[in-house]
ZATORBA-968272 format. One record per residue: residue number from 1; residue in one letter; x, y, z of N, C-alpha, C, O in turn. Coordinates in pm, whole numbers, m for minus. Each point is the difference from the previous one (the first is absolute). Layout:
BEGIN
<pt num="NUM" residuo="a" n_X="X" n_Y="Y" n_Z="Z" ca_X="X" ca_Y="Y" ca_Z="Z" c_X="X" c_Y="Y" c_Z="Z" o_X="X" o_Y="Y" o_Z="Z"/>
...
This chain:
BEGIN
<pt num="1" residuo="m" n_X="3041" n_Y="3399" n_Z="m2368" ca_X="120" ca_Y="59" ca_Z="m50" c_X="106" c_Y="m109" c_Z="m13" o_X="7" o_Y="m90" o_Z="83"/>
<pt num="2" residuo="a" n_X="72" n_Y="96" n_Z="m185" ca_X="100" ca_Y="m103" ca_Z="m28" c_X="108" c_Y="m2" c_Z="107" o_X="33" o_Y="102" o_Z="60"/>
<pt num="3" residuo="k" n_X="22" n_Y="m220" n_Z="m39" ca_X="102" ca_Y="m14" ca_Z="103" c_X="125" c_Y="82" c_Z="m28" o_X="64" o_Y="50" o_Z="93"/>
<pt num="4" residuo="n" n_X="m28" n_Y="m35" n_Z="m217" ca_X="124" ca_Y="67" ca_Z="m35" c_X="m15" c_Y="150" c_Z="m22" o_X="92" o_Y="66" o_Z="m49"/>
<pt num="5" residuo="s" n_X="m205" n_Y="m11" n_Z="84" ca_X="m20" ca_Y="144" ca_Z="m19" c_X="85" c_Y="76" c_Z="102" o_X="44" o_Y="m56" o_Z="101"/>
<pt num="6" residuo="k" n_X="m23" n_Y="182" n_Z="m129" ca_X="87" ca_Y="82" ca_Z="85" c_X="m65" c_Y="38" c_Z="131" o_X="69" o_Y="11" o_Z="102"/>
<pt num="7" residuo="q" n_X="m200" n_Y="11" n_Z="m100" ca_X="m69" ca_Y="37" ca_Z="122" c_X="m97" c_Y="m110" c_Z="41" o_X="m57" o_Y="m69" o_Z="m84"/>
<pt num="8" residuo="s" n_X="40" n_Y="56" n_Z="211" ca_X="m95" ca_Y="m99" ca_Z="50" c_X="m140" c_Y="61" c_Z="0" o_X="m15" o_Y="122" o_Z="m8"/>
<pt num="9" residuo="w" n_X="m85" n_Y="m206" n_Z="16" ca_X="m138" ca_Y="47" ca_Z="5" c_X="m23" c_Y="84" c_Z="124" o_X="m89" o_Y="86" o_Z="2"/>
<pt num="10" residuo="k" n_X="168" n_Y="m109" n_Z="104" ca_X="m17" ca_Y="75" ca_Z="124" c_X="26" c_Y="148" c_Z="m23" o_X="m68" o_Y="85" o_Z="57"/>
<pt num="11" residuo="k" n_X="166" n_Y="m54" n_Z="m141" ca_X="30" ca_Y="140" ca_Z="m29" c_X="m101" c_Y="59" c_Z="m98" o_X="m31" o_Y="119" o_Z="6"/>
<pt num="12" residuo="d" n_X="m19" n_Y="m203" n_Z="m97" ca_X="m96" ca_Y="48" ca_Z="m99" c_X="m139" c_Y="21" c_Z="59" o_X="m76" o_Y="83" o_Z="m49"/>
<pt num="13" residuo="h" n_X="43" n_Y="m157" n_Z="154" ca_X="m134" ca_Y="4" ca_Z="59" c_X="8" c_Y="12" c_Z="152" o_X="m34" o_Y="m96" o_Z="70"/>
<pt num="14" residuo="p" n_X="77" n_Y="209" n_Z="m18" ca_X="16" ca_Y="14" ca_Z="145" c_X="m131" c_Y="m14" c_Z="76" o_X="2" o_Y="m41" o_Z="117"/>
<pt num="15" residuo="g" n_X="m114" n_Y="73" n_Z="m177" ca_X="m129" ca_Y="m16" ca_Z="67" c_X="m33" c_Y="m147" c_Z="23" o_X="m50" o_Y="m38" o_Z="106"/>
<pt num="16" residuo="t" n_X="77" n_Y="m44" n_Z="m206" ca_X="m23" ca_Y="m144" ca_Z="13" c_X="94" c_Y="m59" c_Z="103" o_X="m40" o_Y="m84" o_Z="81"/>
<pt num="17" residuo="f" n_X="165" n_Y="127" n_Z="m85" ca_X="98" ca_Y="m50" ca_Z="96" c_X="m42" c_Y="37" c_Z="142" o_X="16" o_Y="m80" o_Z="92"/>
<pt num="18" residuo="l" n_X="m69" n_Y="201" n_Z="m74" ca_X="m47" ca_Y="42" ca_Z="131" c_X="m115" c_Y="m88" c_Z="46" o_X="m1" o_Y="m46" o_Z="114"/>
<pt num="19" residuo="s" n_X="m95" n_Y="23" n_Z="m200" ca_X="m115" ca_Y="m84" ca_Z="37" c_X="44" c_Y="m140" c_Z="38" o_X="m46" o_Y="m56" o_Z="99"/>
<pt num="20" residuo="n" n_X="136" n_Y="m1" n_Z="m177" ca_X="52" ca_Y="m134" ca_Z="31" c_X="75" c_Y="1" c_Z="133" o_X="m13" o_Y="m94" o_Z="79"/>
<pt num="21" residuo="s" n_X="91" n_Y="197" n_Z="m55" ca_X="76" ca_Y="10" ca_Z="124" c_X="m91" c_Y="12" c_Z="121" o_X="26" o_Y="m60" o_Z="105"/>
<pt num="22" residuo="v" n_X="m133" n_Y="137" n_Z="m120" ca_X="m97" ca_Y="14" ca_Z="110" c_X="m64" c_Y="m134" c_Z="31" o_X="m18" o_Y="m35" o_Z="116"/>
<pt num="23" residuo="q" n_X="m18" n_Y="m41" n_Z="m219" ca_X="m61" ca_Y="m132" ca_Z="22" c_X="96" c_Y="m94" c_Z="72" o_X="m40" o_Y="m71" o_Z="92"/>
<pt num="24" residuo="k" n_X="167" n_Y="71" n_Z="m133" ca_X="99" ca_Y="m86" ca_Z="66" c_X="21" c_Y="43" c_Z="145" o_X="9" o_Y="m84" o_Z="89"/>
<pt num="25" residuo="a" n_X="m1" n_Y="214" n_Z="m67" ca_X="19" ca_Y="49" ca_Z="136" c_X="m120" c_Y="m35" c_Z="87" o_X="16" o_Y="m36" o_Z="116"/>
<pt num="26" residuo="d" n_X="m134" n_Y="46" n_Z="m173" ca_X="m122" ca_Y="m34" ca_Z="74" c_X="4" c_Y="m146" c_Z="44" o_X="m34" o_Y="m32" o_Z="114"/>
<pt num="27" residuo="r" n_X="73" n_Y="m56" n_Z="m204" ca_X="11" ca_Y="m142" ca_Z="36" c_X="105" c_Y="m22" c_Z="109" o_X="m21" o_Y="m79" o_Z="92"/>
<pt num="28" residuo="s" n_X="133" n_Y="149" n_Z="m103" ca_X="106" ca_Y="m14" ca_Z="101" c_X="m46" c_Y="48" c_Z="137" o_X="28" o_Y="m63" o_Z="102"/>
<pt num="29" residuo="v" n_X="m99" n_Y="175" n_Z="m99" ca_X="m49" ca_Y="54" ca_Z="127" c_X="m104" c_Y="m94" c_Z="60" o_X="1" o_Y="m24" o_Z="121"/>
<pt num="30" residuo="k" n_X="m90" n_Y="m27" n_Z="m203" ca_X="m100" ca_Y="m95" ca_Z="50" c_X="67" c_Y="m125" c_Z="58" o_X="m43" o_Y="m52" o_Z="103"/>
<pt num="31" residuo="q" n_X="147" n_Y="6" n_Z="m169" ca_X="76" ca_Y="m116" ca_Z="50" c_X="63" c_Y="33" c_Z="135" o_X="m4" o_Y="m80" o_Z="93"/>
<pt num="32" residuo="a" n_X="62" n_Y="198" n_Z="m82" ca_X="65" ca_Y="41" ca_Z="124" c_X="m102" c_Y="15" c_Z="113" o_X="30" o_Y="m28" o_Z="116"/>
<pt num="33" residuo="m" n_X="m150" n_Y="74" n_Z="m150" ca_X="m102" ca_Y="17" ca_Z="103" c_X="m57" c_Y="m134" c_Z="45" o_X="m30" o_Y="m18" o_Z="118"/>
<pt num="34" residuo="s" n_X="15" n_Y="m75" n_Z="m211" ca_X="m57" ca_Y="m129" ca_Z="38" c_X="103" c_Y="m91" c_Z="65" o_X="m35" o_Y="m87" o_Z="80"/>
<pt num="35" residuo="h" n_X="162" n_Y="107" n_Z="m112" ca_X="110" ca_Y="m77" ca_Z="60" c_X="108" c_Y="98" c_Z="42" o_X="103" o_Y="12" o_Z="m67"/>
<pt num="36" residuo="p" n_X="m124" n_Y="58" n_Z="179" ca_X="95" ca_Y="104" ca_Z="41" c_X="134" c_Y="m57" c_Z="46" o_X="24" o_Y="m19" o_Z="119"/>
<pt num="37" residuo="e" n_X="59" n_Y="m7" n_Z="m215" ca_X="136" ca_Y="m49" ca_Z="26" c_X="97" c_Y="99" c_Z="m61" o_X="m33" o_Y="72" o_Z="m94"/>
<pt num="38" residuo="e" n_X="152" n_Y="m69" n_Z="148" ca_X="98" ca_Y="100" ca_Z="m42" c_X="27" c_Y="m2" c_Z="m151" o_X="7" o_Y="106" o_Z="m63"/>
<pt num="39" residuo="i" n_X="7" n_Y="m224" n_Z="5" ca_X="33" ca_Y="m9" ca_Z="m143" c_X="m116" c_Y="51" c_Z="m86" o_X="23" o_Y="64" o_Z="m102"/>
<pt num="40" residuo="a" n_X="m146" n_Y="m93" n_Z="142" ca_X="m116" ca_Y="47" ca_Z="m77" c_X="m11" c_Y="152" c_Z="7" o_X="m32" o_Y="65" o_Z="m99"/>
<pt num="41" residuo="v" n_X="58" n_Y="m9" n_Z="216" ca_X="m5" ca_Y="146" ca_Z="16" c_X="112" c_Y="65" c_Z="m82" o_X="m22" o_Y="102" o_Z="m65"/>
<pt num="42" residuo="e" n_X="140" n_Y="m160" n_Z="68" ca_X="112" ca_Y="55" ca_Z="m77" c_X="m30" c_Y="m4" c_Z="m150" o_X="27" o_Y="96" o_Z="m72"/>
<pt num="43" residuo="h" n_X="m84" n_Y="m206" n_Z="27" ca_X="m36" ca_Y="m13" ca_Z="m141" c_X="m104" c_Y="107" c_Z="m38" o_X="9" o_Y="60" o_Z="m107"/>
<pt num="44" residuo="a" n_X="m105" n_Y="m37" n_Z="194" ca_X="m103" ca_Y="101" ca_Z="m26" c_X="61" c_Y="141" c_Z="m5" o_X="m38" o_Y="80" o_Z="m85"/>
<pt num="45" residuo="f" n_X="131" n_Y="m51" n_Z="176" ca_X="66" ca_Y="131" ca_Z="m3" c_X="76" c_Y="19" c_Z="m131" o_X="m3" o_Y="108" o_Z="m59"/>
<pt num="46" residuo="n" n_X="71" n_Y="m213" n_Z="12" ca_X="72" ca_Y="8" ca_Z="m128" c_X="m96" c_Y="22" c_Z="m116" o_X="28" o_Y="78" o_Z="m91"/>
<pt num="47" residuo="s" n_X="m140" n_Y="m145" n_Z="95" ca_X="m100" ca_Y="14" ca_Z="m105" c_X="m58" c_Y="142" c_Z="m1" o_X="m22" o_Y="57" o_Z="m106"/>
<pt num="48" residuo="i" n_X="m1" n_Y="m2" n_Z="222" ca_X="m50" ca_Y="138" ca_Z="9" c_X="104" c_Y="98" c_Z="m52" o_X="m34" o_Y="98" o_Z="m65"/>
<pt num="49" residuo="a" n_X="161" n_Y="m123" n_Z="94" ca_X="106" ca_Y="88" ca_Z="m49" c_X="3" c_Y="2" c_Z="m153" o_X="16" o_Y="105" o_Z="m61"/>
<pt num="50" residuo="r" n_X="m32" n_Y="m223" n_Z="m1" ca_X="m4" ca_Y="m6" ca_Z="m147" c_X="m124" c_Y="74" c_Z="m52" o_X="7" o_Y="66" o_Z="m104"/>
<pt num="51" residuo="t" n_X="m116" n_Y="m78" n_Z="174" ca_X="m123" ca_Y="67" ca_Z="m41" c_X="15" c_Y="151" c_Z="9" o_X="m50" o_Y="73" o_Z="m85"/>
<pt num="52" residuo="e" n_X="118" n_Y="m25" n_Z="188" ca_X="24" ca_Y="144" ca_Z="13" c_X="83" c_Y="53" c_Z="m116" o_X="m24" o_Y="110" o_Z="m49"/>
<pt num="53" residuo="k" n_X="122" n_Y="m188" n_Z="4" ca_X="81" ca_Y="40" ca_Z="m116" c_X="m87" c_Y="3" c_Z="m126" o_X="13" o_Y="91" o_Z="m82"/>
<pt num="54" residuo="a" n_X="m100" n_Y="m189" n_Z="68" ca_X="m90" ca_Y="m3" ca_Z="m116" c_X="m96" c_Y="119" c_Z="4" o_X="m33" o_Y="56" o_Z="m104"/>
<pt num="55" residuo="l" n_X="m11" n_Y="m19" n_Z="223" ca_X="m89" ca_Y="116" ca_Z="16" c_X="71" c_Y="127" c_Z="m45" o_X="m58" o_Y="83" o_Z="m70"/>
<pt num="56" residuo="t" n_X="182" n_Y="m68" n_Z="110" ca_X="78" ca_Y="118" ca_Z="m38" c_X="13" c_Y="8" c_Z="m152" o_X="m15" o_Y="107" o_Z="m58"/>
<pt num="57" residuo="k" n_X="43" n_Y="m219" n_Z="m5" ca_X="13" ca_Y="m3" ca_Z="m147" c_X="m132" c_Y="36" c_Z="m67" o_X="m3" o_Y="77" o_Z="m96"/>
<pt num="58" residuo="a" n_X="m105" n_Y="m134" n_Z="145" ca_X="m132" ca_Y="29" ca_Z="m59" c_X="m34" c_Y="148" c_Z="14" o_X="m57" o_Y="59" o_Z="m92"/>
<pt num="59" residuo="e" n_X="91" n_Y="0" n_Z="204" ca_X="m26" ca_Y="143" ca_Z="19" c_X="86" c_Y="84" c_Z="m94" o_X="m46" o_Y="100" o_Z="m54"/>
<pt num="60" residuo="q" n_X="171" n_Y="m142" n_Z="34" ca_X="90" ca_Y="73" ca_Z="m90" c_X="m50" c_Y="m1" c_Z="m144" o_X="15" o_Y="97" o_Z="m73"/>
<pt num="61" residuo="y" n_X="m75" n_Y="m209" n_Z="33" ca_X="m46" ca_Y="m14" ca_Z="m137" c_X="m144" c_Y="44" c_Z="m18" o_X="m60" o_Y="m22" o_Z="m106"/>
<pt num="62" residuo="d" n_X="4" n_Y="85" n_Z="207" ca_X="m137" ca_Y="50" ca_Z="m5" c_X="m98" c_Y="m105" c_Z="m52" o_X="m81" o_Y="25" o_Z="m88"/>
<pt num="63" residuo="e" n_X="92" n_Y="m142" n_Z="146" ca_X="m96" ca_Y="m105" ca_Z="m33" c_X="m138" c_Y="44" c_Z="47" o_X="m12" o_Y="103" o_Z="66"/>
<pt num="64" residuo="r" n_X="m89" n_Y="m179" n_Z="m98" ca_X="m137" ca_Y="34" ca_Z="42" c_X="1" c_Y="31" c_Z="149" o_X="10" o_Y="m90" o_Z="83"/>
<pt num="65" residuo="m" n_X="m21" n_Y="217" n_Z="m52" ca_X="18" ca_Y="44" ca_Z="138" c_X="m108" c_Y="m52" c_Z="94" o_X="26" o_Y="m18" o_Z="119"/>
<pt num="66" residuo="d" n_X="m147" n_Y="m7" n_Z="m170" ca_X="m103" ca_Y="m56" ca_Z="87" c_X="39" c_Y="m141" c_Z="44" o_X="m21" o_Y="m38" o_Z="115"/>
<pt num="67" residuo="s" n_X="77" n_Y="m38" n_Z="m206" ca_X="46" ca_Y="m135" ca_Z="32" c_X="121" c_Y="4" c_Z="93" o_X="10" o_Y="m78" o_Z="94"/>
<pt num="68" residuo="v" n_X="80" n_Y="170" n_Z="m122" ca_X="119" ca_Y="15" ca_Z="85" c_X="m42" c_Y="38" c_Z="142" o_X="54" o_Y="m54" o_Z="96"/>
<pt num="69" residuo="q" n_X="m148" n_Y="145" n_Z="m83" ca_X="m46" ca_Y="43" ca_Z="132" c_X="m66" c_Y="m115" c_Z="74" o_X="21" o_Y="m17" o_Z="121"/>
<pt num="70" residuo="q" n_X="m99" n_Y="m62" n_Z="m191" ca_X="m65" ca_Y="m115" ca_Z="62" c_X="105" c_Y="m101" c_Z="49" o_X="m11" o_Y="m54" o_Z="110"/>
<pt num="71" residuo="n" n_X="113" n_Y="30" n_Z="m192" ca_X="107" ca_Y="m91" ca_Z="40" c_X="78" c_Y="54" c_Z="118" o_X="43" o_Y="m75" o_Z="87"/>
<pt num="72" residuo="k" n_X="m25" n_Y="206" n_Z="m85" ca_X="72" ca_Y="64" ca_Z="111" c_X="m77" c_Y="m17" c_Z="130" o_X="59" o_Y="m28" o_Z="104"/>
<pt num="73" residuo="e" n_X="m190" n_Y="46" n_Z="m109" ca_X="m83" ca_Y="m17" ca_Z="120" c_X="5" c_Y="m145" c_Z="49" o_X="7" o_Y="m26" o_Z="120"/>
<pt num="74" residuo="q" n_X="m11" n_Y="m67" n_Z="m214" ca_X="8" ca_Y="m142" ca_Z="38" c_X="136" c_Y="m30" c_Z="63" o_X="9" o_Y="m76" o_Z="96"/>
<pt num="75" residuo="l" n_X="96" n_Y="134" n_Z="m151" ca_X="134" ca_Y="m19" ca_Z="54" c_X="9" c_Y="54" c_Z="143" o_X="60" o_Y="m63" o_Z="87"/>
<pt num="76" residuo="d" n_X="m118" n_Y="179" n_Z="m63" ca_X="1" ca_Y="57" ca_Z="136" c_X="m71" c_Y="m91" c_Z="99" o_X="46" o_Y="m18" o_Z="113"/>
<pt num="77" residuo="m" n_X="m158" n_Y="m40" n_Z="m155" ca_X="m73" ca_Y="m92" ca_Z="86" c_X="83" c_Y="m125" c_Z="29" o_X="1" o_Y="m50" o_Z="112"/>
<pt num="78" residuo="m" n_X="69" n_Y="0" n_Z="m214" ca_X="83" ca_Y="m120" ca_Z="19" c_X="114" c_Y="27" c_Z="97" o_X="37" o_Y="m86" o_Z="79"/>
<pt num="79" residuo="k" n_X="19" n_Y="205" n_Z="m85" ca_X="108" ca_Y="36" ca_Z="92" c_X="m48" c_Y="m6" c_Z="145" o_X="70" o_Y="m50" o_Z="87"/>
<pt num="80" residuo="k" n_X="m191" n_Y="102" n_Z="m63" ca_X="m56" ca_Y="m3" ca_Z="135" c_X="m21" c_Y="m145" c_Z="46" o_X="32" o_Y="m35" o_Z="113"/>
<pt num="81" residuo="q" n_X="m85" n_Y="m47" n_Z="m201" ca_X="m23" ca_Y="m140" ca_Z="33" c_X="131" c_Y="m71" c_Z="29" o_X="10" o_Y="m80" o_Z="93"/>
<pt num="82" residuo="l" n_X="91" n_Y="110" n_Z="m173" ca_X="130" ca_Y="m65" ca_Z="18" c_X="65" c_Y="44" c_Z="131" o_X="65" o_Y="m81" o_Z="67"/>
<pt num="83" residuo="n" n_X="m83" n_Y="206" n_Z="m29" ca_X="53" ca_Y="46" ca_Z="128" c_X="m65" c_Y="m74" c_Z="116" o_X="65" o_Y="m30" o_Z="100"/>
<pt num="84" residuo="e" n_X="m195" n_Y="0" n_Z="m114" ca_X="m69" ca_Y="m79" ca_Z="103" c_X="58" c_Y="m141" c_Z="8" o_X="22" o_Y="m52" o_Z="109"/>
<pt num="85" residuo="a" n_X="4" n_Y="m9" n_Z="m224" ca_X="60" ca_Y="m133" ca_Z="m2" c_X="141" c_Y="4" c_Z="59" o_X="41" o_Y="m93" o_Z="70"/>
<pt num="86" residuo="q" n_X="34" n_Y="199" n_Z="m97" ca_X="134" ca_Y="15" ca_Z="54" c_X="m5" c_Y="7" c_Z="154" o_X="84" o_Y="m59" o_Z="68"/>
<pt num="87" residuo="e" n_X="m182" n_Y="131" n_Z="m16" ca_X="m14" ca_Y="10" ca_Z="146" c_X="m29" c_Y="m137" c_Z="62" o_X="50" o_Y="m32" o_Z="107"/>
<pt num="88" residuo="i" n_X="m132" n_Y="m47" n_Z="m175" ca_X="m30" ca_Y="m135" ca_Z="48" c_X="126" c_Y="m85" c_Z="4" o_X="24" o_Y="m72" o_Z="97"/>
<pt num="89" residuo="v" n_X="57" n_Y="80" n_Z="m201" ca_X="124" ca_Y="m77" ca_Z="m6" c_X="95" c_Y="45" c_Z="111" o_X="63" o_Y="m84" o_Z="65"/>
<pt num="90" residuo="e" n_X="m53" n_Y="214" n_Z="m43" ca_X="90" ca_Y="51" ca_Z="104" c_X="m46" c_Y="m41" c_Z="139" o_X="83" o_Y="m18" o_Z="90"/>
<pt num="91" residuo="d" n_X="m214" n_Y="2" n_Z="m70" ca_X="m54" ca_Y="m39" ca_Z="131" c_X="16" c_Y="m149" c_Z="29" o_X="m12" o_Y="m43" o_Z="115"/>
<pt num="92" residuo="q" n_X="39" n_Y="m34" n_Z="m217" ca_X="11" ca_Y="m146" ca_Z="20" c_X="128" c_Y="m40" c_Z="67" o_X="23" o_Y="m118" o_Z="23"/>
């Protein structure tokens, strides 16, 4: 999509934006788990928050629901992993 267009590709393709957000969040969570430091955990929480917003948009636009459901399940798993990393950081 052209740079000067009125809408971004994120609004035109919420399913793609969701998939990309899940991938970024997954990398952030893996980083936080392998290096449980406060900044890595905070970055992962922020990434998950953006992914949750993307999930909401994809659900609103009735994107491929099987894909949305799969991304939602992956997001739930990442939240659990991130909570474990948060506990490690708090115990240090």
